[in-house]
BALOBA-1460 file (C-alpha; in Angstrom, 3 decimals):
// residues 312
<rec num="1" residu="x" x="0.048" y="-3.572" z="16.987"/>
<rec num="2" residu="x" x="3.453" y="-4.732" z="17.322"/>
<rec num="3" residu="x" x="5.764" y="-4.326" z="14.328"/>
<rec num="4" residu="x" x="8.754" y="-6.855" z="13.912"/>
<rec num="5" residu="x" x="11.104" y="-6.375" z="10.758"/>
<rec num="6" residu="x" x="13.907" y="-8.739" z="11.978"/>
<rec num="7" residu="x" x="13.088" y="-11.832" z="13.232"/>
<rec num="8" residu="x" x="16.982" y="-13.075" z="13.444"/>
<rec num="9" residu="x" x="17.270" y="-10.582" z="16.272"/>
<rec num="10" residu="x" x="14.753" y="-12.046" z="18.403"/>
<rec num="11" residu="x" x="11.404" y="-10.972" z="19.080"/>
<rec num="12" residu="x" x="8.344" y="-11.299" z="21.764"/>
<rec num="13" residu="x" x="5.476" y="-13.108" z="19.953"/>
<rec num="14" residu="x" x="2.933" y="-15.112" z="21.873"/>
<rec num="15" residu="x" x="3.127" y="-18.689" z="20.817"/>
<rec num="16" residu="x" x="-0.265" y="-20.572" z="18.735"/>
<rec num="17" residu="x" x="-1.001" y="-17.728" z="16.840"/>
<rec num="18" residu="x" x="-3.295" y="-17.126" z="13.739"/>
<rec num="19" residu="x" x="-1.347" y="-15.593" z="10.930"/>
<rec num="20" residu="x" x="-2.442" y="-14.290" z="7.457"/>
<rec num="21" residu="x" x="0.503" y="-14.749" z="4.869"/>
<rec num="22" residu="x" x="0.970" y="-12.636" z="1.965"/>
<rec num="23" residu="x" x="2.288" y="-9.384" z="-0.236"/>
<rec num="24" residu="x" x="-1.081" y="-7.899" z="0.595"/>
<rec num="25" residu="x" x="-0.053" y="-4.796" z="-2.074"/>
<rec num="26" residu="x" x="-2.466" y="-2.537" z="-1.458"/>
<rec num="27" residu="x" x="-4.753" y="-4.233" z="1.241"/>
<rec num="28" residu="x" x="-7.751" y="-4.742" z="-1.228"/>
<rec num="29" residu="x" x="-11.144" y="-6.376" z="-0.735"/>
<rec num="30" residu="x" x="-9.534" y="-9.534" z="-1.509"/>
<rec num="31" residu="x" x="-6.895" y="-8.939" z="1.179"/>
<rec num="32" residu="x" x="-9.321" y="-7.719" z="3.516"/>
<rec num="33" residu="x" x="-11.406" y="-11.292" z="3.284"/>
<rec num="34" residu="x" x="-8.254" y="-12.621" z="4.479"/>
<rec num="35" residu="x" x="-7.651" y="-10.506" z="7.198"/>
<rec num="36" residu="x" x="-11.250" y="-10.657" z="8.431"/>
<rec num="37" residu="x" x="-11.153" y="-14.594" z="8.551"/>
<rec num="38" residu="x" x="-7.820" y="-14.332" z="10.546"/>
<rec num="39" residu="x" x="-9.287" y="-12.126" z="12.823"/>
<rec num="40" residu="x" x="-12.544" y="-14.156" z="13.240"/>
<rec num="41" residu="x" x="-10.304" y="-17.518" z="13.678"/>
<rec num="42" residu="x" x="-7.875" y="-15.900" z="16.493"/>
<rec num="43" residu="x" x="-11.190" y="-14.281" z="18.210"/>
<rec num="44" residu="x" x="-13.154" y="-17.571" z="18.157"/>
<rec num="45" residu="x" x="-9.960" y="-19.416" z="19.608"/>
<rec num="46" residu="x" x="-8.865" y="-16.453" z="22.022"/>
<rec num="47" residu="x" x="-5.510" y="-16.581" z="19.960"/>
<rec num="48" residu="x" x="-3.177" y="-13.842" z="19.092"/>
<rec num="49" residu="x" x="-3.487" y="-12.722" z="15.238"/>
<rec num="50" residu="x" x="-0.697" y="-11.597" z="12.947"/>
<rec num="51" residu="x" x="0.212" y="-10.802" z="9.295"/>
<rec num="52" residu="x" x="3.228" y="-12.163" z="7.518"/>
<rec num="53" residu="x" x="4.558" y="-9.944" z="4.630"/>
<rec num="54" residu="x" x="7.520" y="-9.490" z="2.499"/>
<rec num="55" residu="x" x="9.644" y="-6.874" z="1.927"/>
<rec num="56" residu="x" x="10.907" y="-6.504" z="-0.898"/>
<rec num="57" residu="x" x="8.174" y="-7.969" z="-2.642"/>
<rec num="58" residu="x" x="9.235" y="-11.253" z="-4.447"/>
<rec num="59" residu="x" x="8.480" y="-9.814" z="-7.842"/>
<rec num="60" residu="x" x="10.784" y="-6.575" z="-6.982"/>
<rec num="61" residu="x" x="13.492" y="-8.760" z="-5.319"/>
<rec num="62" residu="x" x="13.554" y="-10.998" z="-8.995"/>
<rec num="63" residu="x" x="13.496" y="-7.777" z="-11.043"/>
<rec num="64" residu="x" x="15.696" y="-5.435" z="-9.310"/>
<rec num="65" residu="x" x="15.063" y="-2.829" z="-12.313"/>
<rec num="66" residu="x" x="11.243" y="-3.089" z="-11.605"/>
<rec num="67" residu="x" x="10.319" y="0.598" z="-11.024"/>
<rec num="68" residu="x" x="7.024" y="1.811" z="-10.362"/>
<rec num="69" residu="x" x="5.475" y="-1.260" z="-9.011"/>
<rec num="70" residu="x" x="4.162" y="-0.761" z="-5.271"/>
<rec num="71" residu="x" x="0.526" y="0.003" z="-4.723"/>
<rec num="72" residu="x" x="1.426" y="0.757" z="-0.862"/>
<rec num="73" residu="x" x="4.695" y="1.038" z="1.118"/>
<rec num="74" residu="x" x="5.008" y="-0.607" z="4.240"/>
<rec num="75" residu="x" x="4.058" y="2.664" z="6.245"/>
<rec num="76" residu="x" x="0.600" y="2.688" z="4.196"/>
<rec num="77" residu="x" x="0.028" y="-0.689" z="4.652"/>
<rec num="78" residu="x" x="0.335" y="-0.262" z="8.437"/>
<rec num="79" residu="x" x="-1.976" y="2.450" z="8.100"/>
<rec num="80" residu="x" x="-4.496" y="0.576" z="6.263"/>
<rec num="81" residu="x" x="-4.094" y="-2.451" z="8.654"/>
<rec num="82" residu="x" x="-5.305" y="-0.170" z="11.766"/>
<rec num="83" residu="x" x="-9.250" y="-1.242" z="11.441"/>
<rec num="84" residu="x" x="-8.335" y="-4.904" z="11.934"/>
<rec num="85" residu="x" x="-6.710" y="-4.485" z="15.371"/>
<rec num="86" residu="x" x="-3.812" y="-7.025" z="14.513"/>
<rec num="87" residu="x" x="-1.401" y="-7.996" z="17.166"/>
<rec num="88" residu="x" x="1.259" y="-8.486" z="15.162"/>
<rec num="89" residu="x" x="2.762" y="-7.069" z="11.692"/>
<rec num="90" residu="x" x="5.597" y="-9.056" z="10.670"/>
<rec num="91" residu="x" x="7.936" y="-8.075" z="7.723"/>
<rec num="92" residu="x" x="9.968" y="-11.115" z="6.700"/>
<rec num="93" residu="x" x="13.356" y="-10.169" z="4.280"/>
<rec num="94" residu="x" x="12.882" y="-11.807" z="0.934"/>
<rec num="95" residu="x" x="16.317" y="-12.380" z="0.291"/>
<rec num="96" residu="x" x="18.380" y="-15.416" z="-1.578"/>
<rec num="97" residu="x" x="17.880" y="-17.438" z="1.653"/>
<rec num="98" residu="x" x="14.459" y="-16.836" z="1.689"/>
<rec num="99" residu="x" x="13.869" y="-17.350" z="-2.158"/>
<rec num="100" residu="x" x="15.593" y="-20.760" z="-1.956"/>
<rec num="101" residu="x" x="13.900" y="-22.532" z="0.963"/>
<rec num="102" residu="x" x="11.767" y="-25.090" z="-0.002"/>
<rec num="103" residu="x" x="8.213" y="-25.349" z="0.808"/>
<rec num="104" residu="x" x="8.796" y="-27.808" z="3.746"/>
<rec num="105" residu="x" x="11.875" y="-25.539" z="4.627"/>
<rec num="106" residu="x" x="9.634" y="-22.534" z="4.660"/>
<rec num="107" residu="x" x="6.795" y="-23.976" z="6.901"/>
<rec num="108" residu="x" x="9.525" y="-25.538" z="9.518"/>
<rec num="109" residu="x" x="11.679" y="-22.317" z="9.848"/>
<rec num="110" residu="x" x="8.979" y="-19.648" z="9.437"/>
<rec num="111" residu="x" x="5.615" y="-20.782" z="10.633"/>
<rec num="112" residu="x" x="6.810" y="-23.566" z="13.378"/>
<rec num="113" residu="x" x="10.092" y="-22.545" z="14.358"/>
<rec num="114" residu="x" x="9.743" y="-18.655" z="14.307"/>
<rec num="115" residu="x" x="6.415" y="-18.011" z="15.286"/>
<rec num="116" residu="x" x="4.971" y="-21.201" z="16.690"/>
<rec num="117" residu="x" x="1.853" y="-20.719" z="14.319"/>
<rec num="118" residu="x" x="-1.426" y="-22.512" z="15.265"/>
<rec num="119" residu="x" x="-3.213" y="-21.733" z="12.372"/>
<rec num="120" residu="x" x="-2.434" y="-19.692" z="8.758"/>
<rec num="121" residu="x" x="-4.794" y="-18.010" z="6.392"/>
<rec num="122" residu="x" x="-3.968" y="-17.435" z="2.704"/>
<rec num="123" residu="x" x="-5.432" y="-16.497" z="-0.670"/>
<rec num="124" residu="x" x="-6.208" y="-19.181" z="-3.284"/>
<rec num="125" residu="x" x="-3.403" y="-18.107" z="-5.239"/>
<rec num="126" residu="x" x="-0.810" y="-18.153" z="-2.628"/>
<rec num="127" residu="x" x="2.577" y="-19.177" z="-4.030"/>
<rec num="128" residu="x" x="5.738" y="-20.052" z="-1.863"/>
<rec num="129" residu="x" x="8.994" y="-22.005" z="-1.658"/>
<rec num="130" residu="x" x="11.864" y="-22.018" z="-4.173"/>
<rec num="131" residu="x" x="10.670" y="-21.426" z="-7.721"/>
<rec num="132" residu="x" x="7.365" y="-20.753" z="-6.438"/>
<rec num="133" residu="x" x="6.656" y="-24.688" z="-6.589"/>
<rec num="134" residu="x" x="4.307" y="-24.466" z="-3.106"/>
<rec num="135" residu="x" x="0.847" y="-23.279" z="-3.512"/>
<rec num="136" residu="x" x="-2.147" y="-23.424" z="-0.901"/>
<rec num="137" residu="x" x="-2.927" y="-26.967" z="-1.331"/>
<rec num="138" residu="x" x="0.605" y="-28.061" z="-0.727"/>
<rec num="139" residu="x" x="0.758" y="-25.665" z="2.434"/>
<rec num="140" residu="x" x="-2.357" y="-27.574" z="3.802"/>
<rec num="141" residu="x" x="-0.734" y="-30.865" z="3.199"/>
<rec num="142" residu="x" x="2.590" y="-29.880" z="4.794"/>
<rec num="143" residu="x" x="0.880" y="-28.121" z="7.678"/>
<rec num="144" residu="x" x="-1.778" y="-30.807" z="8.458"/>
<rec num="145" residu="x" x="1.147" y="-33.229" z="9.216"/>
<rec num="146" residu="x" x="2.053" y="-30.659" z="11.919"/>
<rec num="147" residu="x" x="-1.095" y="-30.303" z="13.414"/>
<rec num="148" residu="x" x="-1.336" y="-26.672" z="11.786"/>
<rec num="149" residu="x" x="-4.434" y="-25.501" z="10.944"/>
<rec num="150" residu="x" x="-4.755" y="-23.629" z="7.192"/>
<rec num="151" residu="x" x="-7.735" y="-21.831" z="5.848"/>
<rec num="152" residu="x" x="-7.738" y="-20.933" z="1.919"/>
<rec num="153" residu="x" x="-9.716" y="-17.874" z="0.752"/>
<rec num="154" residu="x" x="-11.034" y="-18.684" z="-2.423"/>
<rec num="155" residu="x" x="-10.969" y="-16.200" z="-5.225"/>
<rec num="156" residu="x" x="-13.051" y="-12.692" z="-4.578"/>
<rec num="157" residu="x" x="-14.658" y="-10.660" z="-7.210"/>
<rec num="158" residu="x" x="-15.933" y="-7.272" z="-7.673"/>
<rec num="159" residu="x" x="-18.568" y="-7.490" z="-10.151"/>
<rec num="160" residu="x" x="-17.129" y="-9.551" z="-12.951"/>
<rec num="161" residu="x" x="-13.500" y="-8.887" z="-11.870"/>
<rec num="162" residu="x" x="-11.490" y="-10.955" z="-9.816"/>
<rec num="163" residu="x" x="-9.838" y="-8.962" z="-6.998"/>
<rec num="164" residu="x" x="-6.512" y="-8.342" z="-7.780"/>
<rec num="165" residu="x" x="-3.434" y="-6.017" z="-7.293"/>
<rec num="166" residu="x" x="-2.729" y="-6.192" z="-11.115"/>
<rec num="167" residu="x" x="-6.009" y="-5.263" z="-12.014"/>
<rec num="168" residu="x" x="-5.714" y="-1.993" z="-9.725"/>
<rec num="169" residu="x" x="-2.399" y="-1.156" z="-11.042"/>
<rec num="170" residu="x" x="-3.913" y="-1.302" z="-14.387"/>
<rec num="171" residu="x" x="-6.799" y="0.940" z="-13.372"/>
<rec num="172" residu="x" x="-4.282" y="3.214" z="-11.950"/>
<rec num="173" residu="x" x="-2.247" y="3.480" z="-14.849"/>
<rec num="174" residu="x" x="-5.191" y="4.691" z="-16.756"/>
<rec num="175" residu="x" x="-6.323" y="7.175" z="-14.261"/>
<rec num="176" residu="x" x="-9.420" y="5.361" z="-13.368"/>
<rec num="177" residu="x" x="-9.544" y="6.192" z="-9.792"/>
<rec num="178" residu="x" x="-13.266" y="5.311" z="-9.280"/>
<rec num="179" residu="x" x="-12.608" y="1.613" z="-10.287"/>
<rec num="180" residu="x" x="-9.450" y="1.383" z="-8.280"/>
<rec num="181" residu="x" x="-11.114" y="2.564" z="-5.394"/>
<rec num="182" residu="x" x="-14.104" y="-0.079" z="-5.862"/>
<rec num="183" residu="x" x="-11.569" y="-3.136" z="-5.707"/>
<rec num="184" residu="x" x="-9.428" y="-1.749" z="-2.926"/>
<rec num="185" residu="x" x="-12.410" y="-0.907" z="-0.634"/>
<rec num="186" residu="x" x="-11.126" y="2.533" z="0.382"/>
<rec num="187" residu="x" x="-9.323" y="5.188" z="-1.728"/>
<rec num="188" residu="x" x="-5.970" y="4.586" z="-2.986"/>
<rec num="189" residu="x" x="-3.396" y="6.237" z="-0.221"/>
<rec num="190" residu="x" x="0.308" y="7.123" z="-0.283"/>
<rec num="191" residu="x" x="1.495" y="7.642" z="3.387"/>
<rec num="192" residu="x" x="4.951" y="8.951" z="3.201"/>
<rec num="193" residu="x" x="7.710" y="11.489" z="4.584"/>
<rec num="194" residu="x" x="7.561" y="14.765" z="2.961"/>
<rec num="195" residu="x" x="10.815" y="15.770" z="1.546"/>
<rec num="196" residu="x" x="12.447" y="19.230" z="0.957"/>
<rec num="197" residu="x" x="11.851" y="20.331" z="-2.635"/>
<rec num="198" residu="x" x="13.197" y="22.976" z="-4.945"/>
<rec num="199" residu="x" x="10.567" y="25.444" z="-3.603"/>
<rec num="200" residu="x" x="9.202" y="26.618" z="-6.781"/>
<rec num="201" residu="x" x="5.623" y="26.260" z="-5.814"/>
<rec num="202" residu="x" x="6.043" y="28.594" z="-2.785"/>
<rec num="203" residu="x" x="7.685" y="31.117" z="-5.174"/>
<rec num="204" residu="x" x="4.627" y="30.895" z="-7.254"/>
<rec num="205" residu="x" x="1.839" y="30.875" z="-4.563"/>
<rec num="206" residu="x" x="1.294" y="27.466" z="-4.159"/>
<rec num="207" residu="x" x="3.492" y="25.841" z="-1.645"/>
<rec num="208" residu="x" x="3.785" y="21.939" z="-2.041"/>
<rec num="209" residu="x" x="4.408" y="18.730" z="0.152"/>
<rec num="210" residu="x" x="6.646" y="16.573" z="-1.852"/>
<rec num="211" residu="x" x="6.889" y="12.772" z="-1.783"/>
<rec num="212" residu="x" x="9.477" y="10.784" z="-3.913"/>
<rec num="213" residu="x" x="7.324" y="8.169" z="-5.990"/>
<rec num="214" residu="x" x="10.176" y="6.027" z="-7.779"/>
<rec num="215" residu="x" x="9.112" y="2.688" z="-6.306"/>
<rec num="216" residu="x" x="5.372" y="3.150" z="-6.239"/>
<rec num="217" residu="x" x="3.171" y="2.256" z="-9.100"/>
<rec num="218" residu="x" x="2.937" y="5.258" z="-11.631"/>
<rec num="219" residu="x" x="-0.541" y="5.937" z="-11.978"/>
<rec num="220" residu="x" x="-1.653" y="8.337" z="-14.858"/>
<rec num="221" residu="x" x="0.171" y="11.169" z="-14.587"/>
<rec num="222" residu="x" x="-1.234" y="14.338" z="-14.236"/>
<rec num="223" residu="x" x="-3.336" y="16.304" z="-11.204"/>
<rec num="224" residu="x" x="-5.752" y="14.971" z="-8.820"/>
<rec num="225" residu="x" x="-8.166" y="16.163" z="-6.093"/>
<rec num="226" residu="x" x="-7.123" y="14.686" z="-3.206"/>
<rec num="227" residu="x" x="-7.751" y="14.482" z="0.826"/>
<rec num="228" residu="x" x="-4.719" y="14.997" z="3.307"/>
<rec num="229" residu="x" x="-4.433" y="13.679" z="6.773"/>
<rec num="230" residu="x" x="-1.666" y="15.313" z="8.850"/>
<rec num="231" residu="x" x="-1.234" y="15.518" z="12.687"/>
<rec num="232" residu="x" x="-4.673" y="14.258" z="13.265"/>
<rec num="233" residu="x" x="-6.583" y="16.621" z="10.908"/>
<rec num="234" residu="x" x="-8.079" y="16.444" z="7.660"/>
<rec num="235" residu="x" x="-7.282" y="18.950" z="4.755"/>
<rec num="236" residu="x" x="-8.722" y="18.820" z="0.887"/>
<rec num="237" residu="x" x="-6.283" y="19.618" z="-1.631"/>
<rec num="238" residu="x" x="-4.767" y="19.145" z="-5.169"/>
<rec num="239" residu="x" x="-1.742" y="16.763" z="-6.004"/>
<rec num="240" residu="x" x="0.354" y="16.605" z="-9.177"/>
<rec num="241" residu="x" x="1.945" y="13.187" z="-9.835"/>
<rec num="242" residu="x" x="4.502" y="13.046" z="-12.539"/>
<rec num="243" residu="x" x="7.792" y="14.199" z="-13.555"/>
<rec num="244" residu="x" x="7.163" y="17.825" z="-14.102"/>
<rec num="245" residu="x" x="8.221" y="18.423" z="-17.589"/>
<rec num="246" residu="x" x="7.878" y="22.163" z="-17.310"/>
<rec num="247" residu="x" x="11.295" y="21.877" z="-15.339"/>
<rec num="248" residu="x" x="12.840" y="18.986" z="-17.264"/>
<rec num="249" residu="x" x="12.548" y="16.647" z="-14.019"/>
<rec num="250" residu="x" x="12.805" y="12.921" z="-14.703"/>
<rec num="251" residu="x" x="11.957" y="11.186" z="-11.252"/>
<rec num="252" residu="x" x="8.407" y="11.047" z="-10.489"/>
<rec num="253" residu="x" x="7.305" y="13.149" z="-7.704"/>
<rec num="254" residu="x" x="3.983" y="13.543" z="-5.837"/>
<rec num="255" residu="x" x="3.554" y="17.440" z="-5.176"/>
<rec num="256" residu="x" x="0.489" y="18.240" z="-2.916"/>
<rec num="257" residu="x" x="-1.238" y="21.632" z="-2.302"/>
<rec num="258" residu="x" x="-3.205" y="21.825" z="0.744"/>
<rec num="259" residu="x" x="-6.026" y="24.303" z="0.954"/>
<rec num="260" residu="x" x="-6.339" y="26.465" z="3.852"/>
<rec num="261" residu="x" x="-3.211" y="25.221" z="5.463"/>
<rec num="262" residu="x" x="-0.092" y="26.934" z="6.761"/>
<rec num="263" residu="x" x="3.051" y="25.565" z="8.178"/>
<rec num="264" residu="x" x="6.110" y="23.494" z="7.503"/>
<rec num="265" residu="x" x="5.615" y="19.997" z="6.475"/>
<rec num="266" residu="x" x="9.287" y="19.202" z="5.715"/>
<rec num="267" residu="x" x="10.331" y="15.618" z="7.388"/>
<rec num="268" residu="x" x="6.654" y="15.027" z="8.629"/>
<rec num="269" residu="x" x="4.341" y="12.252" z="7.609"/>
<rec num="270" residu="x" x="1.324" y="12.965" z="5.549"/>
<rec num="271" residu="x" x="-1.335" y="10.405" z="4.174"/>
<rec num="272" residu="x" x="-2.866" y="11.340" z="0.827"/>
<rec num="273" residu="x" x="-5.987" y="9.856" z="-0.487"/>
<rec num="274" residu="x" x="-6.683" y="10.141" z="-4.235"/>
<rec num="275" residu="x" x="-10.409" y="11.061" z="-4.942"/>
<rec num="276" residu="x" x="-10.632" y="12.061" z="-8.707"/>
<rec num="277" residu="x" x="-8.321" y="12.526" z="-11.819"/>
<rec num="278" residu="x" x="-8.634" y="16.017" z="-12.844"/>
<rec num="279" residu="x" x="-6.181" y="16.222" z="-16.079"/>
<rec num="280" residu="x" x="-2.989" y="14.912" z="-17.563"/>
<rec num="281" residu="x" x="0.450" y="16.430" z="-16.892"/>
<rec num="282" residu="x" x="1.640" y="18.811" z="-19.441"/>
<rec num="283" residu="x" x="4.501" y="21.199" z="-20.094"/>
<rec num="284" residu="x" x="3.939" y="24.740" z="-19.883"/>
<rec num="285" residu="x" x="5.835" y="27.687" z="-21.677"/>
<rec num="286" residu="x" x="6.455" y="29.531" z="-18.438"/>
<rec num="287" residu="x" x="5.693" y="30.635" z="-14.916"/>
<rec num="288" residu="x" x="2.648" y="32.329" z="-15.704"/>
<rec num="289" residu="x" x="0.735" y="29.905" z="-17.698"/>
<rec num="290" residu="x" x="1.315" y="27.058" z="-14.672"/>
<rec num="291" residu="x" x="0.483" y="29.420" z="-12.064"/>
<rec num="292" residu="x" x="-3.202" y="30.193" z="-14.068"/>
<rec num="293" residu="x" x="-3.371" y="26.279" z="-14.715"/>
<rec num="294" residu="x" x="-2.814" y="25.423" z="-11.077"/>
<rec num="295" residu="x" x="-5.515" y="28.250" z="-10.197"/>
<rec num="296" residu="x" x="-7.926" y="26.648" z="-12.691"/>
<rec num="297" residu="x" x="-7.195" y="22.916" z="-11.513"/>
<rec num="298" residu="x" x="-7.751" y="24.329" z="-7.716"/>
<rec num="299" residu="x" x="-10.980" y="25.740" z="-8.605"/>
<rec num="300" residu="x" x="-12.284" y="22.015" z="-10.132"/>
<rec num="301" residu="x" x="-10.521" y="20.152" z="-7.180"/>
<rec num="302" residu="x" x="-12.660" y="22.362" z="-4.730"/>
<rec num="303" residu="x" x="-16.096" y="21.671" z="-6.681"/>
<rec num="304" residu="x" x="-15.135" y="17.672" z="-6.703"/>
<rec num="305" residu="x" x="-14.199" y="18.035" z="-2.926"/>
<rec num="306" residu="x" x="-17.035" y="19.987" z="-2.145"/>
<rec num="307" residu="x" x="-19.308" y="17.092" z="-1.650"/>
<rec num="308" residu="x" x="-17.414" y="15.237" z="0.848"/>
<rec num="309" residu="x" x="-17.741" y="15.932" z="4.397"/>
<rec num="310" residu="x" x="-14.311" y="15.774" z="6.467"/>
<rec num="311" residu="x" x="-14.643" y="14.215" z="9.817"/>
<rec num="312" residu="x" x="-13.506" y="16.399" z="12.747"/>
């Protein structure tokens, strides 16, 4: 998969490709339906396939103070896209220029001139162009006049719920990890780079790999049983996601303790998959009580994770 983050700097994309267009936050089952159709159409016509998304997310662009929003960062999306065997992963900068394009200008500048697409695939609720005045139907109308095919994927449901990133965000904020997983079609995943922390965990016997979570969705703060992938290997572990009130911190952080692991993870990329919610985050009156609670949490996490067979 070729990753392109700057179309203004030139690129080597084969013409006549088939492209899925959207934000794809979380890569949930509805998104996967779009991607599977994109891959099918490209295979049937022997053409390259790609995915076009926007960074920052348009909602984030218009509301710059919108913290705790993303279900997945670009690194996580790239990880989740691997099974689809996409040729091109294209990230368009969503800036004032992009926001002010009319629907016709978007099609001409991006779909035609930048990528010479032969076919595009979008969801039923796709909106584009200045003021979000363009929709899936107007995209189809504009593209048909240019001999570009358009496939519109109808709303997808899980049970009686329409698949949407917003509903998944709500589930995570309530600590309903299992319901979020059902709509995602995979466990909620965080892939990012470990940063150097204050080493408190190491001092009390539970060294953690720390990932800042300011721009991510804020799930229910607390402790989770997790599975961690690092350097091609899988480990079981426990994570605290929150603001660490015991130490009067304010920025959300994901602190993960890997069972049966020793080594340095600073500046390394890890993938944390959330399996189950254990308890809410709380403030402790000292290190000893915190240590005792982590020991208790670890026992619970190991019991939860004992039913999961790790791949070799």
